[in-house]
HTML snippet that shows the backbone in 3Dmol.js (N, CA, C, O; Angstrom):
<script src="https://3Dmol.org/build/3Dmol-min.js"></script>
<div id="view" style="width:600px;height:400px;position:relative"></div>
<script>
const pdb = `
ATOM      1  N   MET A   1     -24.483 -38.090   9.947  1.00  0.00           N
ATOM      2  CA  MET A   1     -23.184 -38.407  10.492  1.00  0.00           C
ATOM      3  C   MET A   1     -23.311 -38.518  12.002  1.00  0.00           C
ATOM      4  O   MET A   1     -23.974 -37.697  12.636  1.00  0.00           O
ATOM      5  N   ASN A   2     -22.699 -39.498  12.559  1.00  0.00           N
ATOM      6  CA  ASN A   2     -22.735 -39.747  13.979  1.00  0.00           C
ATOM      7  C   ASN A   2     -21.908 -38.693  14.714  1.00  0.00           C
ATOM      8  O   ASN A   2     -20.754 -38.459  14.352  1.00  0.00           O
ATOM      9  N   PRO A   3     -22.482 -38.045  15.749  1.00  0.00           N
ATOM     10  CA  PRO A   3     -21.724 -37.014  16.463  1.00  0.00           C
ATOM     11  C   PRO A   3     -20.487 -37.558  17.163  1.00  0.00           C
ATOM     12  O   PRO A   3     -19.609 -36.785  17.544  1.00  0.00           O
ATOM     13  N   ASN A   4     -20.400 -38.881  17.341  1.00  0.00           N
ATOM     14  CA  ASN A   4     -19.236 -39.479  17.987  1.00  0.00           C
ATOM     15  C   ASN A   4     -18.111 -39.772  16.999  1.00  0.00           C
ATOM     16  O   ASN A   4     -17.040 -40.223  17.402  1.00  0.00           O
ATOM     17  N   ASP A   5     -18.341 -39.520  15.713  1.00  0.00           N
ATOM     18  CA  ASP A   5     -17.295 -39.741  14.714  1.00  0.00           C
ATOM     19  C   ASP A   5     -16.094 -38.849  15.031  1.00  0.00           C
ATOM     20  O   ASP A   5     -16.243 -37.722  15.504  1.00  0.00           O
ATOM     21  N   THR A   6     -14.928 -39.370  14.765  1.00  0.00           N
ATOM     22  CA  THR A   6     -13.734 -38.564  14.988  1.00  0.00           C
ATOM     23  C   THR A   6     -13.533 -37.607  13.834  1.00  0.00           C
ATOM     24  O   THR A   6     -14.133 -37.755  12.770  1.00  0.00           O
ATOM     25  N   LYS A   7     -12.693 -36.639  14.058  1.00  0.00           N
ATOM     26  CA  LYS A   7     -12.417 -35.620  13.047  1.00  0.00           C
ATOM     27  C   LYS A   7     -11.872 -36.242  11.761  1.00  0.00           C
ATOM     28  O   LYS A   7     -12.183 -35.772  10.667  1.00  0.00           O
ATOM     29  N   LYS A   8     -11.058 -37.301  11.889  1.00  0.00           N
ATOM     30  CA  LYS A   8     -10.462 -37.905  10.703  1.00  0.00           C
ATOM     31  C   LYS A   8     -11.504 -38.571   9.815  1.00  0.00           C
ATOM     32  O   LYS A   8     -11.268 -38.756   8.621  1.00  0.00           O
ATOM     33  N   ASP A   9     -12.655 -38.932  10.380  1.00  0.00           N
ATOM     34  CA  ASP A   9     -13.714 -39.553   9.588  1.00  0.00           C
ATOM     35  C   ASP A   9     -14.574 -38.524   8.873  1.00  0.00           C
ATOM     36  O   ASP A   9     -15.303 -38.864   7.941  1.00  0.00           O
ATOM     37  N   ALA A  10     -14.494 -37.279   9.296  1.00  0.00           N
ATOM     38  CA  ALA A  10     -15.302 -36.223   8.686  1.00  0.00           C
ATOM     39  C   ALA A  10     -14.754 -35.909   7.301  1.00  0.00           C
ATOM     40  O   ALA A  10     -13.554 -36.048   7.063  1.00  0.00           O
ATOM     41  N   PRO A  11     -15.628 -35.483   6.381  1.00  0.00           N
ATOM     42  CA  PRO A  11     -15.136 -35.142   5.033  1.00  0.00           C
ATOM     43  C   PRO A  11     -14.188 -33.954   5.100  1.00  0.00           C
ATOM     44  O   PRO A  11     -14.349 -33.055   5.925  1.00  0.00           O
ATOM     45  N   LYS A  12     -13.190 -33.968   4.211  1.00  0.00           N
ATOM     46  CA  LYS A  12     -12.217 -32.868   4.181  1.00  0.00           C
ATOM     47  C   LYS A  12     -12.862 -31.637   3.559  1.00  0.00           C
ATOM     48  O   LYS A  12     -13.662 -31.740   2.629  1.00  0.00           O
ATOM     49  N   VAL A  13     -12.508 -30.490   4.079  1.00  0.00           N
ATOM     50  CA  VAL A  13     -12.952 -29.232   3.504  1.00  0.00           C
ATOM     51  C   VAL A  13     -12.100 -28.982   2.271  1.00  0.00           C
ATOM     52  O   VAL A  13     -10.873 -29.061   2.346  1.00  0.00           O
ATOM     53  N   GLN A  14     -12.716 -28.687   1.154  1.00  0.00           N
ATOM     54  CA  GLN A  14     -11.974 -28.459  -0.083  1.00  0.00           C
ATOM     55  C   GLN A  14     -12.242 -27.045  -0.586  1.00  0.00           C
ATOM     56  O   GLN A  14     -13.057 -26.319  -0.017  1.00  0.00           O
ATOM     57  N   GLY A  15     -11.562 -26.669  -1.636  1.00  0.00           N
ATOM     58  CA  GLY A  15     -11.753 -25.348  -2.224  1.00  0.00           C
ATOM     59  C   GLY A  15     -11.042 -24.291  -1.410  1.00  0.00           C
ATOM     60  O   GLY A  15      -9.943 -24.520  -0.904  1.00  0.00           O
ATOM     61  N   GLU A  16     -11.670 -23.131  -1.281  1.00  0.00           N
ATOM     62  CA  GLU A  16     -11.037 -22.018  -0.581  1.00  0.00           C
ATOM     63  C   GLU A  16     -10.893 -22.283   0.908  1.00  0.00           C
ATOM     64  O   GLU A  16     -10.149 -21.578   1.589  1.00  0.00           O
ATOM     65  N   GLY A  17     -11.589 -23.282   1.423  1.00  0.00           N
ATOM     66  CA  GLY A  17     -11.510 -23.582   2.839  1.00  0.00           C
ATOM     67  C   GLY A  17     -10.631 -24.764   3.150  1.00  0.00           C
ATOM     68  O   GLY A  17     -10.744 -25.333   4.236  1.00  0.00           O
ATOM     69  N   ASP A  18      -9.760 -25.161   2.245  1.00  0.00           N
ATOM     70  CA  ASP A  18      -8.898 -26.318   2.454  1.00  0.00           C
ATOM     71  C   ASP A  18      -7.747 -25.912   3.364  1.00  0.00           C
ATOM     72  O   ASP A  18      -6.726 -25.400   2.905  1.00  0.00           O
ATOM     73  N   TYR A  19      -7.926 -26.148   4.656  1.00  0.00           N
ATOM     74  CA  TYR A  19      -6.967 -25.685   5.660  1.00  0.00           C
ATOM     75  C   TYR A  19      -5.618 -26.379   5.523  1.00  0.00           C
ATOM     76  O   TYR A  19      -4.580 -25.751   5.729  1.00  0.00           O
ATOM     77  N   ASP A  20      -5.616 -27.671   5.177  1.00  0.00           N
ATOM     78  CA  ASP A  20      -4.347 -28.378   5.010  1.00  0.00           C
ATOM     79  C   ASP A  20      -3.540 -27.771   3.870  1.00  0.00           C
ATOM     80  O   ASP A  20      -2.332 -27.572   3.999  1.00  0.00           O
ATOM     81  N   ALA A  21      -4.202 -27.477   2.756  1.00  0.00           N
ATOM     82  CA  ALA A  21      -3.507 -26.865   1.620  1.00  0.00           C
ATOM     83  C   ALA A  21      -2.981 -25.484   1.986  1.00  0.00           C
ATOM     84  O   ALA A  21      -1.886 -25.105   1.571  1.00  0.00           O
ATOM     85  N   ALA A  22      -3.758 -24.726   2.765  1.00  0.00           N
ATOM     86  CA  ALA A  22      -3.311 -23.392   3.182  1.00  0.00           C
ATOM     87  C   ALA A  22      -2.066 -23.494   4.058  1.00  0.00           C
ATOM     88  O   ALA A  22      -1.137 -22.699   3.912  1.00  0.00           O
ATOM     89  N   ARG A  23      -2.044 -24.466   4.965  1.00  0.00           N
ATOM     90  CA  ARG A  23      -0.873 -24.647   5.824  1.00  0.00           C
ATOM     91  C   ARG A  23       0.353 -25.064   5.003  1.00  0.00           C
ATOM     92  O   ARG A  23       1.451 -24.556   5.227  1.00  0.00           O
ATOM     93  N   ARG A  24       0.165 -25.987   4.057  1.00  0.00           N
ATOM     94  CA  ARG A  24       1.287 -26.409   3.219  1.00  0.00           C
ATOM     95  C   ARG A  24       1.817 -25.237   2.401  1.00  0.00           C
ATOM     96  O   ARG A  24       3.028 -25.051   2.281  1.00  0.00           O
ATOM     97  N   HIS A  25       0.904 -24.451   1.840  1.00  0.00           N
ATOM     98  CA  HIS A  25       1.315 -23.301   1.029  1.00  0.00           C
ATOM     99  C   HIS A  25       2.103 -22.303   1.876  1.00  0.00           C
ATOM    100  O   HIS A  25       3.169 -21.842   1.469  1.00  0.00           O
ATOM    101  N   ARG A  26       1.579 -21.977   3.043  1.00  0.00           N
ATOM    102  CA  ARG A  26       2.262 -21.029   3.929  1.00  0.00           C
ATOM    103  C   ARG A  26       3.647 -21.550   4.307  1.00  0.00           C
ATOM    104  O   ARG A  26       4.614 -20.789   4.301  1.00  0.00           O
ATOM    105  N   ARG A  27       3.751 -22.843   4.635  1.00  0.00           N
ATOM    106  CA  ARG A  27       5.042 -23.444   4.986  1.00  0.00           C
ATOM    107  C   ARG A  27       6.007 -23.357   3.805  1.00  0.00           C
ATOM    108  O   ARG A  27       7.176 -23.009   3.976  1.00  0.00           O
ATOM    109  N   ASP A  28       5.513 -23.676   2.600  1.00  0.00           N
ATOM    110  CA  ASP A  28       6.376 -23.637   1.416  1.00  0.00           C
ATOM    111  C   ASP A  28       6.846 -22.214   1.105  1.00  0.00           C
ATOM    112  O   ASP A  28       8.001 -22.018   0.727  1.00  0.00           O
ATOM    113  N   VAL A  29       5.980 -21.235   1.258  1.00  0.00           N
ATOM    114  CA  VAL A  29       6.358 -19.841   1.008  1.00  0.00           C
ATOM    115  C   VAL A  29       7.405 -19.403   2.024  1.00  0.00           C
ATOM    116  O   VAL A  29       8.401 -18.776   1.662  1.00  0.00           O
ATOM    117  N   GLU A  30       7.185 -19.732   3.293  1.00  0.00           N
ATOM    118  CA  GLU A  30       8.155 -19.364   4.323  1.00  0.00           C
ATOM    119  C   GLU A  30       9.519 -19.997   4.047  1.00  0.00           C
ATOM    120  O   GLU A  30      10.549 -19.341   4.205  1.00  0.00           O
ATOM    121  N   ASN A  31       9.533 -21.269   3.635  1.00  0.00           N
ATOM    122  CA  ASN A  31      10.799 -21.936   3.303  1.00  0.00           C
ATOM    123  C   ASN A  31      11.470 -21.269   2.110  1.00  0.00           C
ATOM    124  O   ASN A  31      12.686 -21.075   2.115  1.00  0.00           O
ATOM    125  N   PHE A  32      10.695 -20.915   1.091  1.00  0.00           N
ATOM    126  CA  PHE A  32      11.248 -20.264  -0.094  1.00  0.00           C
ATOM    127  C   PHE A  32      11.900 -18.938   0.278  1.00  0.00           C
ATOM    128  O   PHE A  32      13.015 -18.645  -0.152  1.00  0.00           O
ATOM    129  N   VAL A  33      11.206 -18.146   1.071  1.00  0.00           N
ATOM    130  CA  VAL A  33      11.733 -16.829   1.465  1.00  0.00           C
ATOM    131  C   VAL A  33      12.989 -16.985   2.317  1.00  0.00           C
ATOM    132  O   VAL A  33      13.937 -16.211   2.190  1.00  0.00           O
ATOM    133  N   ARG A  34      12.985 -17.987   3.183  1.00  0.00           N
ATOM    134  CA  ARG A  34      14.149 -18.218   4.047  1.00  0.00           C
ATOM    135  C   ARG A  34      15.362 -18.685   3.234  1.00  0.00           C
ATOM    136  O   ARG A  34      16.494 -18.333   3.566  1.00  0.00           O
ATOM    137  N   GLN A  35      15.144 -19.465   2.184  1.00  0.00           N
ATOM    138  CA  GLN A  35      16.238 -20.081   1.438  1.00  0.00           C
ATOM    139  C   GLN A  35      16.702 -19.281   0.229  1.00  0.00           C
ATOM    140  O   GLN A  35      17.702 -19.639  -0.394  1.00  0.00           O
ATOM    141  N   ASN A  36      16.005 -18.212  -0.116  1.00  0.00           N
ATOM    142  CA  ASN A  36      16.348 -17.453  -1.320  1.00  0.00           C
ATOM    143  C   ASN A  36      16.509 -15.975  -1.000  1.00  0.00           C
ATOM    144  O   ASN A  36      15.918 -15.462  -0.049  1.00  0.00           O
ATOM    145  N   ASP A  37      17.309 -15.306  -1.803  1.00  0.00           N
ATOM    146  CA  ASP A  37      17.476 -13.862  -1.699  1.00  0.00           C
ATOM    147  C   ASP A  37      16.389 -13.227  -2.560  1.00  0.00           C
ATOM    148  O   ASP A  37      16.558 -13.064  -3.769  1.00  0.00           O
ATOM    149  N   THR A  38      15.274 -12.871  -1.931  1.00  0.00           N
ATOM    150  CA  THR A  38      14.125 -12.377  -2.693  1.00  0.00           C
ATOM    151  C   THR A  38      14.408 -11.033  -3.361  1.00  0.00           C
ATOM    152  O   THR A  38      13.856 -10.741  -4.423  1.00  0.00           O
ATOM    153  N   GLU A  39      15.257 -10.218  -2.752  1.00  0.00           N
ATOM    154  CA  GLU A  39      15.613  -8.940  -3.370  1.00  0.00           C
ATOM    155  C   GLU A  39      16.354  -9.181  -4.689  1.00  0.00           C
ATOM    156  O   GLU A  39      16.094  -8.508  -5.686  1.00  0.00           O
ATOM    157  N   GLU A  40      17.270 -10.137  -4.683  1.00  0.00           N
ATOM    158  CA  GLU A  40      18.019 -10.472  -5.899  1.00  0.00           C
ATOM    159  C   GLU A  40      17.082 -11.058  -6.959  1.00  0.00           C
ATOM    160  O   GLU A  40      17.198 -10.733  -8.141  1.00  0.00           O
ATOM    161  N   LEU A  41      16.167 -11.910  -6.541  1.00  0.00           N
ATOM    162  CA  LEU A  41      15.210 -12.487  -7.497  1.00  0.00           C
ATOM    163  C   LEU A  41      14.335 -11.396  -8.122  1.00  0.00           C
ATOM    164  O   LEU A  41      14.000 -11.461  -9.305  1.00  0.00           O
ATOM    165  N   ALA A  42      13.972 -10.404  -7.323  1.00  0.00           N
ATOM    166  CA  ALA A  42      13.169  -9.292  -7.848  1.00  0.00           C
ATOM    167  C   ALA A  42      13.968  -8.496  -8.880  1.00  0.00           C
ATOM    168  O   ALA A  42      13.432  -8.105  -9.917  1.00  0.00           O
ATOM    169  N   ARG A  43      15.246  -8.257  -8.595  1.00  0.00           N
ATOM    170  CA  ARG A  43      16.092  -7.531  -9.561  1.00  0.00           C
ATOM    171  C   ARG A  43      16.228  -8.335 -10.863  1.00  0.00           C
ATOM    172  O   ARG A  43      16.182  -7.764 -11.952  1.00  0.00           O
ATOM    173  N   GLU A  44      16.395  -9.651 -10.751  1.00  0.00           N
ATOM    174  CA  GLU A  44      16.526 -10.494 -11.937  1.00  0.00           C
ATOM    175  C   GLU A  44      15.247 -10.513 -12.771  1.00  0.00           C
ATOM    176  O   GLU A  44      15.301 -10.712 -13.985  1.00  0.00           O
ATOM    177  N   ALA A  45      14.100 -10.309 -12.127  1.00  0.00           N
ATOM    178  CA  ALA A  45      12.815 -10.370 -12.832  1.00  0.00           C
ATOM    179  C   ALA A  45      12.443  -9.054 -13.510  1.00  0.00           C
ATOM    180  O   ALA A  45      11.473  -8.999 -14.265  1.00  0.00           O
ATOM    181  N   GLN A  46      13.209  -7.995 -13.246  1.00  0.00           N
ATOM    182  CA  GLN A  46      12.903  -6.702 -13.859  1.00  0.00           C
ATOM    183  C   GLN A  46      13.056  -6.788 -15.373  1.00  0.00           C
ATOM    184  O   GLN A  46      13.887  -7.539 -15.883  1.00  0.00           O
ATOM    185  N   PRO A  47      12.234  -6.001 -16.091  1.00  0.00           N
ATOM    186  CA  PRO A  47      12.370  -5.976 -17.554  1.00  0.00           C
ATOM    187  C   PRO A  47      13.768  -5.515 -17.954  1.00  0.00           C
ATOM    188  O   PRO A  47      14.368  -4.661 -17.301  1.00  0.00           O
ATOM    189  N   GLU A  48      14.268  -6.093 -19.032  1.00  0.00           N
ATOM    190  CA  GLU A  48      15.624  -5.761 -19.479  1.00  0.00           C
ATOM    191  C   GLU A  48      15.654  -4.545 -20.392  1.00  0.00           C
ATOM    192  O   GLU A  48      16.724  -4.001 -20.664  1.00  0.00           O
ATOM    193  N   SER A  49      14.486  -4.113 -20.869  1.00  0.00           N
ATOM    194  CA  SER A  49      14.436  -2.948 -21.753  1.00  0.00           C
ATOM    195  C   SER A  49      13.084  -2.271 -21.597  1.00  0.00           C
ATOM    196  O   SER A  49      12.138  -2.877 -21.093  1.00  0.00           O
ATOM    197  N   PRO A  50      12.989  -1.011 -22.030  1.00  0.00           N
ATOM    198  CA  PRO A  50      11.687  -0.337 -21.996  1.00  0.00           C
ATOM    199  C   PRO A  50      10.640  -1.064 -22.856  1.00  0.00           C
ATOM    200  O   PRO A  50       9.457  -1.078 -22.515  1.00  0.00           O
ATOM    201  N   ALA A  51      11.075  -1.658 -23.958  1.00  0.00           N
ATOM    202  CA  ALA A  51      10.144  -2.390 -24.815  1.00  0.00           C
ATOM    203  C   ALA A  51       9.577  -3.609 -24.083  1.00  0.00           C
ATOM    204  O   ALA A  51       8.389  -3.911 -24.196  1.00  0.00           O
ATOM    205  N   GLU A  52      10.429  -4.300 -23.338  1.00  0.00           N
ATOM    206  CA  GLU A  52       9.958  -5.455 -22.577  1.00  0.00           C
ATOM    207  C   GLU A  52       9.004  -5.002 -21.468  1.00  0.00           C
ATOM    208  O   GLU A  52       8.036  -5.698 -21.158  1.00  0.00           O
ATOM    209  N   ALA A  53       9.273  -3.848 -20.878  1.00  0.00           N
ATOM    210  CA  ALA A  53       8.389  -3.315 -19.835  1.00  0.00           C
ATOM    211  C   ALA A  53       7.002  -3.039 -20.403  1.00  0.00           C
ATOM    212  O   ALA A  53       5.993  -3.357 -19.774  1.00  0.00           O
ATOM    213  N   VAL A  54       6.954  -2.447 -21.594  1.00  0.00           N
ATOM    214  CA  VAL A  54       5.669  -2.162 -22.237  1.00  0.00           C
ATOM    215  C   VAL A  54       4.942  -3.470 -22.538  1.00  0.00           C
ATOM    216  O   VAL A  54       3.735  -3.577 -22.323  1.00  0.00           O
ATOM    217  N   GLU A  55       5.673  -4.456 -23.033  1.00  0.00           N
ATOM    218  CA  GLU A  55       5.079  -5.763 -23.353  1.00  0.00           C
ATOM    219  C   GLU A  55       4.484  -6.416 -22.102  1.00  0.00           C
ATOM    220  O   GLU A  55       3.390  -6.979 -22.149  1.00  0.00           O
ATOM    221  N   LEU A  56       5.210  -6.338 -20.989  1.00  0.00           N
ATOM    222  CA  LEU A  56       4.712  -6.909 -19.737  1.00  0.00           C
ATOM    223  C   LEU A  56       3.475  -6.162 -19.240  1.00  0.00           C
ATOM    224  O   LEU A  56       2.538  -6.783 -18.737  1.00  0.00           O
ATOM    225  N   GLU A  57       3.464  -4.834 -19.375  1.00  0.00           N
ATOM    226  CA  GLU A  57       2.301  -4.052 -18.955  1.00  0.00           C
ATOM    227  C   GLU A  57       1.080  -4.404 -19.794  1.00  0.00           C
ATOM    228  O   GLU A  57      -0.029  -4.500 -19.268  1.00  0.00           O
ATOM    229  N   LYS A  58       1.276  -4.598 -21.099  1.00  0.00           N
ATOM    230  CA  LYS A  58       0.161  -4.992 -21.975  1.00  0.00           C
ATOM    231  C   LYS A  58      -0.373  -6.364 -21.574  1.00  0.00           C
ATOM    232  O   LYS A  58      -1.586  -6.567 -21.516  1.00  0.00           O
ATOM    233  N   ALA A  59       0.516  -7.293 -21.301  1.00  0.00           N
ATOM    234  CA  ALA A  59       0.095  -8.631 -20.890  1.00  0.00           C
ATOM    235  C   ALA A  59      -0.678  -8.579 -19.576  1.00  0.00           C
ATOM    236  O   ALA A  59      -1.679  -9.277 -19.412  1.00  0.00           O
ATOM    237  N   GLU A  60      -0.212  -7.753 -18.640  1.00  0.00           N
ATOM    238  CA  GLU A  60      -0.914  -7.614 -17.368  1.00  0.00           C
ATOM    239  C   GLU A  60      -2.305  -7.017 -17.577  1.00  0.00           C
ATOM    240  O   GLU A  60      -3.280  -7.488 -16.992  1.00  0.00           O
ATOM    241  N   ALA A  61      -2.394  -5.989 -18.405  1.00  0.00           N
ATOM    242  CA  ALA A  61      -3.687  -5.357 -18.681  1.00  0.00           C
ATOM    243  C   ALA A  61      -4.643  -6.360 -19.317  1.00  0.00           C
ATOM    244  O   ALA A  61      -5.828  -6.385 -18.982  1.00  0.00           O
ATOM    245  N   GLU A  62      -4.139  -7.188 -20.232  1.00  0.00           N
ATOM    246  CA  GLU A  62      -4.986  -8.188 -20.868  1.00  0.00           C
ATOM    247  C   GLU A  62      -5.485  -9.203 -19.843  1.00  0.00           C
ATOM    248  O   GLU A  62      -6.657  -9.580 -19.858  1.00  0.00           O
ATOM    249  N   GLY A  63      -4.607  -9.638 -18.967  1.00  0.00           N
ATOM    250  CA  GLY A  63      -5.013 -10.577 -17.925  1.00  0.00           C
ATOM    251  C   GLY A  63      -6.031  -9.975 -16.983  1.00  0.00           C
ATOM    252  O   GLY A  63      -6.994 -10.638 -16.598  1.00  0.00           O
ATOM    253  N   ARG A  64      -5.828  -8.730 -16.612  1.00  0.00           N
ATOM    254  CA  ARG A  64      -6.773  -8.062 -15.713  1.00  0.00           C
ATOM    255  C   ARG A  64      -8.127  -7.844 -16.378  1.00  0.00           C
ATOM    256  O   ARG A  64      -9.155  -7.835 -15.700  1.00  0.00           O
ATOM    257  N   SER A  65      -8.137  -7.669 -17.695  1.00  0.00           N
ATOM    258  CA  SER A  65      -9.401  -7.425 -18.391  1.00  0.00           C
ATOM    259  C   SER A  65     -10.312  -8.645 -18.322  1.00  0.00           C
ATOM    260  O   SER A  65     -11.521  -8.529 -18.522  1.00  0.00           O
ATOM    261  N   ARG A  66      -9.745  -9.805 -18.042  1.00  0.00           N
ATOM    262  CA  ARG A  66     -10.528 -11.035 -17.968  1.00  0.00           C
ATOM    263  C   ARG A  66     -10.917 -11.400 -16.543  1.00  0.00           C
ATOM    264  O   ARG A  66     -11.658 -12.359 -16.325  1.00  0.00           O
ATOM    265  N   SER A  67     -10.421 -10.639 -15.572  1.00  0.00           N
ATOM    266  CA  SER A  67     -10.700 -10.986 -14.179  1.00  0.00           C
ATOM    267  C   SER A  67     -12.001 -10.340 -13.719  1.00  0.00           C
ATOM    268  O   SER A  67     -12.509  -9.408 -14.343  1.00  0.00           O
ATOM    269  N   ARG A  68     -12.515 -10.848 -12.638  1.00  0.00           N
ATOM    270  CA  ARG A  68     -13.719 -10.265 -12.052  1.00  0.00           C
ATOM    271  C   ARG A  68     -13.392  -9.011 -11.263  1.00  0.00           C
ATOM    272  O   ARG A  68     -14.275  -8.208 -10.963  1.00  0.00           O
ATOM    273  N   GLY A  69     -12.128  -8.847 -10.932  1.00  0.00           N
ATOM    274  CA  GLY A  69     -11.725  -7.670 -10.172  1.00  0.00           C
ATOM    275  C   GLY A  69     -11.856  -7.890  -8.688  1.00  0.00           C
ATOM    276  O   GLY A  69     -12.049  -9.011  -8.217  1.00  0.00           O
ATOM    277  N   THR A  70     -11.747  -6.794  -7.959  1.00  0.00           N
ATOM    278  CA  THR A  70     -11.833  -6.857  -6.505  1.00  0.00           C
ATOM    279  C   THR A  70     -12.889  -5.873  -6.039  1.00  0.00           C
ATOM    280  O   THR A  70     -13.425  -5.089  -6.822  1.00  0.00           O
ATOM    281  N   GLU A  71     -13.172  -5.930  -4.765  1.00  0.00           N
ATOM    282  CA  GLU A  71     -14.166  -5.033  -4.176  1.00  0.00           C
ATOM    283  C   GLU A  71     -13.781  -3.568  -4.361  1.00  0.00           C
ATOM    284  O   GLU A  71     -14.655  -2.705  -4.433  1.00  0.00           O
ATOM    285  N   SER A  72     -12.490  -3.282  -4.438  1.00  0.00           N
ATOM    286  CA  SER A  72     -12.053  -1.895  -4.542  1.00  0.00           C
ATOM    287  C   SER A  72     -12.139  -1.361  -5.978  1.00  0.00           C
ATOM    288  O   SER A  72     -11.974  -0.162  -6.202  1.00  0.00           O
ATOM    289  N   ASP A  73     -12.394  -2.239  -6.942  1.00  0.00           N
ATOM    290  CA  ASP A  73     -12.520  -1.775  -8.326  1.00  0.00           C
ATOM    291  C   ASP A  73     -13.755  -0.892  -8.482  1.00  0.00           C
ATOM    292  O   ASP A  73     -14.731  -1.034  -7.746  1.00  0.00           O
ATOM    293  N   ASP A  74     -13.699   0.008  -9.438  1.00  0.00           N
ATOM    294  CA  ASP A  74     -14.837   0.884  -9.697  1.00  0.00           C
ATOM    295  C   ASP A  74     -16.000   0.141 -10.353  1.00  0.00           C
ATOM    296  O   ASP A  74     -17.155   0.529 -10.177  1.00  0.00           O
ATOM    297  N   ALA A  75     -15.711  -0.913 -11.101  1.00  0.00           N
ATOM    298  CA  ALA A  75     -16.751  -1.652 -11.807  1.00  0.00           C
ATOM    299  C   ALA A  75     -17.639  -2.387 -10.808  1.00  0.00           C
ATOM    300  O   ALA A  75     -17.142  -2.924  -9.818  1.00  0.00           O
ATOM    301  N   PRO A  76     -18.949  -2.415 -11.058  1.00  0.00           N
ATOM    302  CA  PRO A  76     -19.840  -3.135 -10.146  1.00  0.00           C
ATOM    303  C   PRO A  76     -19.598  -4.646 -10.243  1.00  0.00           C
ATOM    304  O   PRO A  76     -19.195  -5.157 -11.288  1.00  0.00           O
ATOM    305  N   ASP A  77     -19.847  -5.337  -9.153  1.00  0.00           N
ATOM    306  CA  ASP A  77     -19.682  -6.780  -9.124  1.00  0.00           C
ATOM    307  C   ASP A  77     -20.886  -7.415  -9.809  1.00  0.00           C
ATOM    308  O   ASP A  77     -22.011  -7.245  -9.339  1.00  0.00           O
ATOM    309  N   PRO A  78     -20.680  -8.154 -10.925  1.00  0.00           N
ATOM    310  CA  PRO A  78     -21.815  -8.727 -11.651  1.00  0.00           C
ATOM    311  C   PRO A  78     -22.526  -9.818 -10.869  1.00  0.00           C
ATOM    312  O   PRO A  78     -23.636 -10.205 -11.234  1.00  0.00           O
ATOM    313  N   ARG A  79     -21.919 -10.327  -9.802  1.00  0.00           N
ATOM    314  CA  ARG A  79     -22.550 -11.372  -9.006  1.00  0.00           C
ATOM    315  C   ARG A  79     -23.597 -10.816  -8.043  1.00  0.00           C
ATOM    316  O   ARG A  79     -24.453 -11.555  -7.558  1.00  0.00           O
ATOM    317  N   LYS A  80     -23.528  -9.516  -7.767  1.00  0.00           N
ATOM    318  CA  LYS A  80     -24.464  -8.903  -6.825  1.00  0.00           C
ATOM    319  C   LYS A  80     -25.726  -8.480  -7.573  1.00  0.00           C
ATOM    320  O   LYS A  80     -25.679  -7.998  -8.705  1.00  0.00           O
ATOM    321  N   LYS A  81     -26.853  -8.679  -6.894  1.00  0.00           N
ATOM    322  CA  LYS A  81     -28.128  -8.300  -7.509  1.00  0.00           C
ATOM    323  C   LYS A  81     -28.237  -6.789  -7.554  1.00  0.00           C
ATOM    324  O   LYS A  81     -27.809  -6.080  -6.643  1.00  0.00           O
ATOM    325  N   LYS A  82     -28.825  -6.320  -8.647  1.00  0.00           N
ATOM    326  CA  LYS A  82     -29.075  -4.893  -8.777  1.00  0.00           C
ATOM    327  C   LYS A  82     -30.365  -4.569  -8.006  1.00  0.00           C
ATOM    328  O   LYS A  82     -31.281  -5.391  -7.960  1.00  0.00           O
ATOM    329  N   PRO A  83     -30.437  -3.385  -7.408  1.00  0.00           N
ATOM    330  CA  PRO A  83     -31.665  -3.028  -6.690  1.00  0.00           C
ATOM    331  C   PRO A  83     -32.834  -2.930  -7.670  1.00  0.00           C
ATOM    332  O   PRO A  83     -32.689  -2.470  -8.803  1.00  0.00           O
ATOM    333  N   GLU A  84     -33.978  -3.371  -7.202  1.00  0.00           N
ATOM    334  CA  GLU A  84     -35.186  -3.304  -8.022  1.00  0.00           C
ATOM    335  C   GLU A  84     -35.605  -1.839  -8.199  1.00  0.00           C
ATOM    336  O   GLU A  84     -35.575  -1.074  -7.236  1.00  0.00           O
ATOM    337  N   PRO A  85     -35.993  -1.441  -9.415  1.00  0.00           N
ATOM    338  CA  PRO A  85     -36.458  -0.058  -9.616  1.00  0.00           C
ATOM    339  C   PRO A  85     -37.782   0.162  -8.879  1.00  0.00           C
ATOM    340  O   PRO A  85     -38.599  -0.750  -8.752  1.00  0.00           O
ATOM    341  N   LYS A  86     -37.973   1.391  -8.399  1.00  0.00           N
ATOM    342  CA  LYS A  86     -39.206   1.705  -7.663  1.00  0.00           C
ATOM    343  C   LYS A  86     -40.278   2.205  -8.572  1.00  0.00           C
ATOM    344  O   LYS A  86     -41.379   2.514  -8.116  1.00  0.00           O
TER     345      LYS A  86
END
`;
const viewer = $3Dmol.createViewer("view");
viewer.addModel(pdb, "pdb");
viewer.setStyle({}, {cartoon: {color: "spectrum"}});
viewer.zoomTo();
viewer.render();
</script>
């Protein structure tokens, strides 16, 4: 690539580094929060019964069981190499 190329000619960064998408998302979230009563939406989203609460907790647990987790999880990260035995 020619160093004199303008920024618009450079390939767009995609994936987790897509800065344009991050800016659009942040703008959309800010607009949503400004235009809606988030406290009221949270109250409306609460389970309507203890049975529904249990159902939602089970669904969340099932979803989490399929995730890779986070750095703070107790489970080791399968992507990291294990130390070689001595």
